C-alpha positions in Angstrom: 17.4 25.4 -21.2 17.1 23.1 -24.2 20.0 23.3 -26.6 19.9 23.3 -30.4 23.3 21.9 -31.4 25.0 22.6 -34.8 27.0 20.2 -36.9 30.8 20.1 -36.8 32.3 20.4 -40.3 34.7 17.5 -41.1 37.6 19.8 -42.1 37.9 21.0 -38.5 38.4 17.4 -37.3 41.1 17.0 -39.9 42.9 20.1 -38.8 42.7 19.7 -35.0 41.7 16.1 -34.3 38.4 14.8 -33.0 39.2 15.4 -29.3 39.9 19.1 -29.8 36.3 20.2 -30.2 33.0 20.3 -28.5 29.7 21.4 -30.0 28.6 24.9 -29.2 24.8 24.8 -29.0 22.8 27.8 -30.3 20.0 28.9 -27.9 17.0 31.2 -28.4 15.3 33.4 -25.9 11.9 35.0 -26.5 11.3 38.4 -24.9 7.7 39.8 -24.3 6.3 42.7 -22.3 2.7 42.5 -20.9 0.0 44.2 -19.0 -3.5 42.6 -18.8 -3.0 40.4 -21.8 -4.8 37.2 -20.6 -6.8 37.2 -23.8 -3.6 37.0 -25.9 -0.7 35.6 -23.9 -1.6 31.9 -23.9 -1.7 31.9 -27.8 1.5 33.8 -28.0 3.4 31.6 -25.6 2.0 28.4 -27.1 3.5 29.4 -30.4 7.1 29.6 -29.0 7.1 26.7 -26.6 9.9 25.2 -28.7 12.2 28.1 -27.7 14.9 27.6 -25.0 13.8 30.4 -22.8 10.8 32.8 -22.5 11.1 36.0 -20.6 8.0 38.1 -19.7 8.3 41.5 -18.1 4.9 42.5 -16.8 3.9 46.0 -15.7 1.3 45.3 -13.1 -1.4 43.1 -14.7 -4.6 42.7 -12.6 -5.8 39.7 -14.6 -4.4 36.2 -15.1 -1.5 37.2 -17.4 1.3 36.4 -15.0 -0.3 33.1 -13.9 -0.8 31.9 -17.5 2.8 32.9 -18.4 4.3 30.9 -15.4 2.0 28.0 -16.2 3.6 27.8 -19.7 7.1 28.0 -18.3 8.0 31.6 -18.8 10.3 33.5 -16.4 8.1 36.4 -15.2 9.3 39.7 -13.9 7.1 42.4 -12.6 8.3 46.0 -13.1 6.9 49.5 -13.1 6.1 50.9 -16.6 9.0 52.7 -18.1 7.8 53.3 -21.6 7.6 50.8 -24.6 11.3 50.9 -25.6 12.7 50.8 -22.0 10.3 48.0 -21.0 11.3 45.9 -24.0 15.0 46.6 -23.5 14.5 45.4 -19.9 13.1 42.1 -21.1 16.0 41.8 -23.6 18.6 42.3 -20.9 17.2 39.4 -18.9 17.5 37.0 -21.8 20.4 34.5 -21.7 20.1 32.9 -25.1 22.5 33.4 -28.0 19.7 34.9 -30.1 16.6 36.8 -29.0 13.2 36.9 -30.6 11.2 40.0 -29.4 7.4 39.6 -29.6 4.4 41.7 -28.7 1.8 40.0 -26.5 -0.7 40.0 -29.3 1.6 38.4 -31.8 1.9 34.7 -32.7 4.7 32.8 -34.4 3.2 30.9 -37.3 4.2 27.2 -37.6 6.0 28.1 -40.8 8.0 30.8 -39.2 8.9 28.5 -36.3 10.2 25.9 -38.8 12.2 28.6 -40.7 13.9 29.9 -37.5 14.8 26.4 -36.3 16.1 25.5 -39.7 18.3 28.6 -39.6 19.7 27.6 -36.3 20.3 24.0 -37.5 22.4 25.1 -40.5 23.2 28.7 -41.1 24.9 29.5 -37.8 27.6 26.9 -37.7 30.0 27.9 -34.9 32.4 25.5 -33.2 34.2 26.1 -30.0 37.5 24.6 -29.0 37.9 23.0 -25.6 40.7 25.5 -24.8 38.9 28.1 -22.7 40.7 31.1 -24.0 40.1 30.2 -27.7 36.5 29.3 -26.9 36.0 32.7 -25.3 37.4 34.5 -28.3 35.2 32.6 -30.7 32.0 33.2 -28.7 32.8 36.9 -28.4 33.3 37.2 -32.2 30.2 35.2 -32.9 28.0 37.3 -30.6 29.2 40.5 -32.3 28.2 39.1 -35.7 31.8 39.4 -37.1 33.8 37.2 -39.4 37.0 36.4 -37.6 40.0 34.2 -38.2 41.6 33.0 -35.0 45.2 31.7 -34.9 45.8 28.5 -32.9 49.3 27.4 -33.4 49.9 26.5 -37.1 46.2 26.3 -37.7 43.4 28.7 -38.3 39.8 28.7 -37.2 37.3 30.7 -39.2 33.9 31.6 -37.7 31.6 32.5 -40.6 28.7 34.7 -39.6 26.4 36.3 -42.1 23.8 38.3 -40.2 23.3 40.0 -36.8 19.5 40.1 -37.1 16.5 39.3 -39.2 13.4 41.2 -40.3 10.2 39.2 -40.1 7.0 40.0 -42.1 3.8 40.4 -40.2 0.2 39.4 -41.1 -1.8 42.2 -39.4 -5.4 41.2 -38.5 -8.1 43.8 -38.2 -11.5 42.5 -37.1 -10.0 39.1 -37.7 -9.3 39.8 -41.3 -5.7 39.7 -42.7 -5.0 43.0 -44.3 -3.0 42.3 -47.5 -3.0 45.8 -49.0 -2.8 49.5 -48.0 0.7 49.2 -46.7 -0.1 46.7 -44.0 1.7 43.8 -45.5 4.5 42.6 -45.5 5.2 45.2 -42.7 8.7 43.7 -41.9 10.0 44.2 -38.4 13.5 43.5 -37.1 12.7 41.1 -34.2 15.2 38.3 -34.3 18.8 39.3 -33.4 22.0 38.2 -31.7 22.1 38.7 -27.9 24.0 42.0 -27.2 23.5 43.4 -30.7 19.9 44.6 -30.7 18.3 47.3 -28.7 15.0 49.2 -29.0 15.4 52.9 -29.8 13.9 55.1 -27.0 10.8 57.0 -28.4 7.3 57.4 -27.1 5.6 55.1 -29.7 6.5 53.0 -32.8 9.7 51.8 -31.1 12.1 49.8 -33.4 15.2 47.7 -32.9 18.5 48.9 -34.0 21.6 46.7 -34.4 24.9 48.0 -32.9 26.9 46.1 -35.5 26.5 43.8 -38.4 23.7 43.6 -41.0 20.2 42.3 -41.0 18.7 39.7 -43.3 15.0 38.8 -44.0 13.0 35.8 -43.2 10.1 34.7 -45.5 7.5 33.3 -43.1 5.3 35.7 -41.1 4.4 36.6 -37.6 0.6 36.8 -37.1 -0.4 40.0 -35.4 -3.8 39.8 -33.8 -3.8 43.6 -33.7 -7.4 44.8 -33.3 -10.2 42.1 -32.9 -12.8 44.8 -32.2 -13.5 48.4 -33.2 -13.5 49.4 -29.6 -9.9 48.0 -29.1 -8.7 49.8 -32.2 -10.2 53.2 -31.1 -8.8 52.8 -27.6 -5.3 52.0 -29.0 -5.4 54.9 -31.5 -6.5 57.3 -28.7 -3.4 56.2 -26.7 -1.1 56.2 -29.7 -2.2 59.6 -30.9 -1.3 61.0 -27.4 2.1 59.5 -27.6 2.5 60.7 -31.2 1.5 64.2 -30.1 4.5 64.2 -27.7 6.8 63.4 -30.7 5.2 66.0 -32.8 5.7 68.7 -30.2 9.3 67.6 -29.7 9.8 68.2 -33.5 8.3 71.7 -33.3 4.9 70.6 -34.9 2.7 71.9 -32.0 1.1 74.8 -33.9 -2.5 74.8 -35.1 -2.1 73.6 -38.7 -4.9 73.1 -41.1 -2.4 71.2 -43.2 -1.6 68.7 -40.4 -5.1 68.5 -38.8 -7.2 68.4 -41.9 -5.3 68.0 -45.2 -2.7 65.4 -44.1 -5.4 62.9 -42.8 -7.4 63.2 -46.0 -4.2 62.7 -48.1 -3.2 59.7 -45.9 -6.6 58.1 -46.6 -6.4 58.6 -50.3 -2.8 57.4 -50.5 -3.4 54.2 -48.5 -6.9 53.3 -49.5 -6.7 54.1 -53.2 -3.1 54.2 -54.4 -1.9 51.4 -52.1 -5.0 49.4 -52.9 -6.5 49.3 -49.4 -9.9 49.1 -50.9 -9.1 45.5 -51.9 -9.4 44.6 -48.2 -13.1 45.0 -48.3 -15.2 46.6 -45.5 -12.5 46.0 -43.0 -10.0 47.9 -45.2 -12.4 50.9 -45.5 -13.0 51.1 -41.8 -9.3 50.8 -40.9 -8.1 53.4 -43.3 -10.9 55.8 -42.4 -10.2 55.6 -38.7 -6.4 55.7 -39.3 -6.8 59.0 -41.0 -8.8 60.2 -37.9 -5.8 59.1 -35.8 -3.5 61.3 -37.8 -5.9 64.3 -37.2 -6.1 63.5 -33.5 -2.3 63.3 -33.2 -1.7 66.9 -34.5 -4.8 68.3 -32.7 -3.4 66.9 -29.5 0.0 68.3 -30.3 -1.6 71.8 -30.6 -3.5 71.2 -27.4 -0.3 70.3 -25.5 1.5 73.3 -26.9 -1.4 75.7 -26.1 -1.7 74.3 -22.5 2.1 74.8 -22.0 2.0 78.3 -23.3 -0.9 79.2 -21.1 0.9 77.8 -18.1 4.1 79.7 -18.9 2.2 82.9 -19.5 
C-alpha cells in the first residue's frame, strides 16, 4: 500500500526531541460494489489509481468486470447479493485504509476532486504518532474516532487536532451524456469520504446513504462525475427496478392503498416542481425527458405499492 505522509510540526520536535517521533502516513481505500459493470468499471478504477487500496465486492458478474478490476490492481471479492446497503458495508469492512472513499461503479473521480482529496491528506489531517507503542495506539484510536484529544506524556502534552469525520462530495449527474445542472440534480452532495470505522450505509431497499457514528461532516468543492444513464433504455430499466424497491418502502410506511393523490397527483406535482420551479427546463430536451420519466417513476412506485398490498391481502384472505 502506498503511503501519503503528513508533515511533522516543529513544535513537537522542540517538546519531545527529534528521535521521539515517526511520521504516521494517511492511507485511502476505495470501496466499490459491482455486477456486470464492464462498460463502466475501467473508467472508475482509472480515476482512483492514485489511491492506496481499491476493494471491489462483486455479486456474480458474468462479463469481464472482475478481470478488469484485477487487471487494474483492485482486491476483488465475490459475494452473494445482500442488498445495496449491506453489499456496500461489506466492501467498507474489507478496507484497511485510514479513510474510505465509497464509489458507485458508474461514478468517476474528476481530476480536480482527486487533487482536492490529496491536498486534504497532505495538510488538513496532521497526526503524529510517538514511537512509544501505547501512546501511538491511543493517538491512532482518537484520530480514527474523529475526536480532538489531548494525551499526557510525562510533563508534556500531545494534541491531535481533527476537524471532520467525513466529507460530502458534489456530483455531476449525466443523462444521455448531458450534465444536468438544474431541476435538483446538482450539486446533489453525497457523504462518500469518511474515516475508517466511522461511516456505515443505512439499511434500506433503495437510496442508501452513509451515516457517521460520531463527529461532523464537511464539504468538498470538486465533483464526482456520475455517468448515470447513457441511454433511455438504461434509465427505464433502472427506474423499473428502483420503483419496485421504493414500493417496498412505501408499503412499510403504510402507503400501500390505492391513492389517486400518490399515483396521479403526486407525479404531476413532482414534474411541475422540478421542471418549472427548480428550472429543469434549462437542461433542454434531456431535462424534459428526465423529469417526464421521473414523474412516471413516482407513479409506478405507488402503483406497485398498491399491487403488493392487494396481492398480500388476497393471499391472507
